[in-house]
N, C-alpha and C positions, 0 to 999 in steps of 0.2 A: 188456228196456229195466231203464234204471235209474230208479225211483219215489221220486219225492221228498213228502215231506210237508212242507211249511213251516209248521210250526207245534210248539211245545215244549210242547202241551197233550196232559197225558195222557191225560183225555175223550176226545180226537179219533183219540191212536195208539190206545186201545184198542179202537174203533170203527171205524176201517182194518184193523184186525188181524181182524175177523169177514170180509172177505171174502178171507180166507185167501190174499194178496198177496204179494210181496217191497218191501219197499220201508223208506225210513232216513227221519227228522226231521231238520230241520233250521231253524233258526231264522229269522225273515225280520226284517230290518231295517226296519219301517213303524212312522210314528204316524199313532196311531187316533182321530184327532182329527177331531169331527164337522164338516163347513164349513158357512158359514153358509145357511140354508133350506134342509140337505139333506134330506130324506125318506129313513126310516128304510132301506124296501128298498134304495134307491140308495146308501147310507150300505155296508149290506152286499156288495153287487156291488163298490162300487167298493175298499174294504179286500180282498177276496178277489183281484181280481184283481192290487194291489197286492203283495199278498205273495206270490203266484206268480209275476208278472214279476220282482218281487225275488230270490227263490233262482233264478229260470231263468237271470236273466242272467250269476251266476254257475257255474253250470253246464248251457250250453247243450246238450246233448247229453242232457239228462236231459227226463221228464217231472212236471212240477210241479203239487200240487194245493196249492188256495191256499182256506182257508173263513174267513168270520166270521160273527158272529151280532151281530144289533141286537135289542134288545127294546124295544117303547112300550107305553102304558096305552092299551087301543081308546077311542073316546071315544063318551059315551053322547049321544044328540040332546040332553040338557041342556047337552053342552060344547061344541054346533053354534059357539056366541057366540067362546068361547074360542079353538076351531082355526079362527075366522076371523081372530083377533087373532093368532095362533100359526103363519102361514106355514109355516114349519119344523117343524110336526109335536109331540107331545108328546115330552115330555122321556127321553132316553134311558136306558134299566132298565140298569145297567153291575153288574159285581161288587161286591158289598158290601163285602166285607176286613175286617170289625170286626161284630157282635153286635149292636151297637147299629143300625146301617146297616142288618140283615139285618130287625130286628124293624121297622124304618120303611118298609121296602118290602111286607115283607109284611102290614103293615098296612094302603099303601096299596094292595095289589093284593087284599084283603077284599071279598068278592061282585062283582069284575070278572074284564075280561078282558083278557090281557095277548097281544099278538099280537108274534111273535115269527118276523123272518126272516132265513134264514140262505142270507147266499150261499155262491156254489160256483165255482171257478176252475181251470181247466189250462191249462196253457201248456210249449209247450216250442219254445224256441227254433231249433234246428235243421233243424225240421219245419216250423214256422209256424205250428205249431195253438194256439190259442187259443179256449177256449169257457167260456162262463158262467150261470150259473143263479142265478134266487133261490126257495127253497121257503119259504113263509108258513104257521106254524100257529102254531094260537088256542086258549090255555089258559084255561077257563072254572073261575077261584076259587072255594071254597065263602065261606059265612061265618066268616072266623077270628076268637073270641076271644082276649085276651091270652096268656090260659093256654094254648091251644093252641100258639099260635105260639110261646110257649118254650120249651115241651116239645120241640116239633120242632128248636127251632134247635138247645137242650142234645144232643140225641141224636143231630144227624146235621151240623152246624155247616158249612152249604155256603155255605161264606164266599168260597168263590175261584168261586162260579156266580151267572153272570148272573139275575137274578129270586129270589134265596136262596133256593133248592132241586134238589134233584137226582131228579126224574123218573123215573128209574131205580132210586130208591132209597126210603126212609121219605115221600120227596112228595110223592107219589101220593095221599095222604091228604089233600092240600090242595084237590084238583082236584073239583070236580062235573063236566068232563067237558072232554073235548079234541079238538081238531077241525083234523085236515089228512089229507094222504097220507101222510108220513111221519114217524113218531114218532122217528123216529134224529136227526132234524133237530134236535128237541128238545133232544138230547145235545151240539147241534154239529157235526155232520159229515152231510148226508143222503147216505146210503148208496143210497138207492133210485134219487135222480139221477144219482149218483155213478158208479153201477156202469155208466148210461146214457152218462155220456162217457166212459168208460173204452172201452167200446165202438165208441167214435165215435173213438176216438184207436189202435183196432186192438188192445186189451188185452180180451179176455172172459173174464170172470170163472170164468164155469164151463166157458168152451173154446167152439170154433165150432160150430156146429148141437148144443150138447148132448152132445160125443164127449169 
């Protein structure tokens, strides 16, 4: 079956290669703006589905994988009043794009918890298949001094990564602990959940019954 990853992300492409299945990548034409009062998890699912559907419509016989990741700072107990006055939830933590923005993101995350929600969707027009899932993951940051932040950014330059770190690289040194089922979700594509969804679509990564 023709499998398409609806993404131009090199990170997602490398992750999907780990499953050793044949696929190709195509860019989805999807606006990634947040809707008014939209929660992070709902946004991740909506965008993952939108990406999968957009590519599937142009390739109705293919099985299309869509994914999107949304990150926010977790509210502390002292932030309850802020949360009540901000029904849309915390601000989205996006890709910094510059050294200065990355520094500000890491300073804001120091000693805090960042919640990542990775949306995943499968879509095939020909068979009418549509599945979706959201994978939560919590990152507990160490208390980060300005020198540590600067040293990290100069060495890894994670300016195209939401949250301003690469967990598969030196970014692991920024964390106190990680909390979640699937660490690959933190990189942008939850492979444990994807393996399950592919099985539902009739694609067993390791073969039927282990054959």
